[in-house]
C-alpha distance (Angstrom), angle and dihedral (degrees) to the residues before:
residue distance angle dihedral
M1 . . .
R2 3.82 . .
T3 3.83 92.1 .
T4 3.80 90.1 50.9
R5 3.80 91.3 50.8
I6 3.82 92.1 49.1
A7 3.80 91.0 48.9
F8 3.81 90.4 49.0
Y9 3.82 93.0 51.9
A10 3.80 92.1 44.3
A11 3.81 90.3 52.8
L12 3.81 90.9 46.2
L13 3.82 92.6 51.1
F14 3.80 91.0 46.8
S15 3.81 90.8 51.2
I16 3.82 92.2 49.7
A17 3.81 90.9 48.9
M18 3.80 92.0 49.8
L19 3.81 91.3 48.1
G20 3.81 89.2 52.9
L21 3.80 91.7 51.2
V22 3.79 91.6 49.7
C23 3.83 91.7 49.5
F24 3.80 92.8 51.1
A25 3.80 93.2 42.6
D26 3.82 91.3 56.8
T27 3.80 93.7 58.2
P28 3.82 108.2 100.6
A29 3.79 123.4 -146.0
V30 3.81 114.8 -102.4
T31 3.81 130.9 -165.3
V32 3.81 118.3 -135.4
T33 3.82 127.5 -174.7
G34 3.79 119.5 -157.8
Y35 3.78 148.8 101.9
V36 3.80 127.9 -62.3
L37 3.80 108.1 -132.6
D38 3.76 138.5 144.7
S39 3.79 117.3 -79.3
A40 3.82 95.6 -125.2
C41 3.82 92.8 58.8
A42 3.79 91.6 44.1
F43 3.81 90.5 57.9
T44 3.80 108.3 26.8
K45 3.80 100.3 36.9
G46 3.82 97.8 35.3
L47 3.80 91.5 -136.6
D48 3.81 123.4 -179.0
K49 3.80 89.9 -156.6
P50 3.81 137.1 -0.6
I51 3.79 119.2 -73.2
S52 3.81 89.1 -130.4
K53 3.77 141.9 -26.8
E54 3.82 89.8 -110.3
C55 3.81 92.1 53.6
A56 3.82 92.9 50.3
I57 3.82 91.4 48.2
S58 3.80 92.3 46.9
C59 3.81 92.4 51.4
A60 3.81 92.1 46.5
K61 3.79 92.1 50.2
A62 3.81 88.6 50.2
G63 3.82 89.2 57.3
S64 3.80 105.6 -92.2
Q65 3.78 112.6 139.7
L66 3.78 114.8 -116.9
V67 3.80 115.9 -128.7
I68 3.78 136.4 -177.4
L69 3.79 114.8 -113.0
A70 3.81 105.2 -157.8
E71 3.77 123.3 -145.8
D72 3.81 90.4 -105.2
G73 3.83 91.6 55.3
T74 3.81 96.2 -102.1
I75 3.79 114.2 141.6
Y76 3.81 115.4 -141.4
W77 3.80 118.5 -160.2
P78 3.82 109.5 -147.6
I79 3.80 110.3 -132.6
A80 3.79 138.0 174.7
D81 3.78 122.0 -118.5
T82 3.80 91.6 -148.4
T83 3.77 131.5 97.7
P84 2.91 116.1 -102.3
A85 3.79 90.2 34.6
S86 3.78 120.5 -133.2
G87 3.79 132.3 -150.8
Q88 3.79 116.1 -99.0
N89 3.83 99.3 -148.6
P90 3.83 92.7 100.9
K91 3.82 89.2 57.0
L92 3.82 92.7 46.7
L93 3.81 101.0 38.2
P94 3.85 94.7 86.1
F95 3.84 87.4 57.0
A96 3.83 98.3 42.8
G97 3.79 111.1 139.5
E98 3.80 92.8 10.8
K99 3.79 134.2 109.6
V100 3.80 110.4 -111.9
T101 3.75 144.0 176.9
V102 3.80 112.6 -131.8
T103 3.78 127.0 -169.8
G104 3.79 120.5 -165.4
K105 3.76 148.3 104.4
V106 3.80 114.8 -59.0
Y107 3.80 122.9 -149.3
Q108 3.79 125.4 -170.0
R109 3.77 129.4 -160.5
G110 3.78 131.7 160.7
G111 3.79 94.8 -13.7
S112 3.82 94.7 -48.5
K113 3.78 125.2 110.5
A114 3.79 125.4 -153.2
I115 3.78 130.2 -174.9
V116 3.79 131.7 -155.5
I117 3.80 101.0 -146.3
E118 3.79 114.4 -132.4
K119 3.81 96.3 164.2
I120 3.80 134.3 8.4
A121 3.81 129.5 -177.1
A122 3.80 133.2 172.9
L123 3.78 117.1 -120.3
P124 3.78 117.2 -131.5
P125 3.81 113.7 -100.7
K126 3.79 116.4 -104.0
């Protein structure tokens, strides 16, 4: 009886793990162009772009999460696809206040969009 129960739970855990791999494997990479700015300004000030690079860096160093504000106004929350998850500000800080092109897997839930950054590059200023 105990061996059967252990085998059942092992099979169940294996099935859940495989389902998770299939779900993540089906997510295609997307390219997004936009500005890296702090999340508070993106929401509370309704900015189209950062006020300045210095402001975005200052807010990030004070603890505000950096986000990517796409050209169409969509806000992408940078996330990690690792467990435990890690903050993405260190990856984005060199690009704070700049326009970038980001490639990665996008996830959507409840009206929010998140992106697992695979590649990020600054666009030349106009």
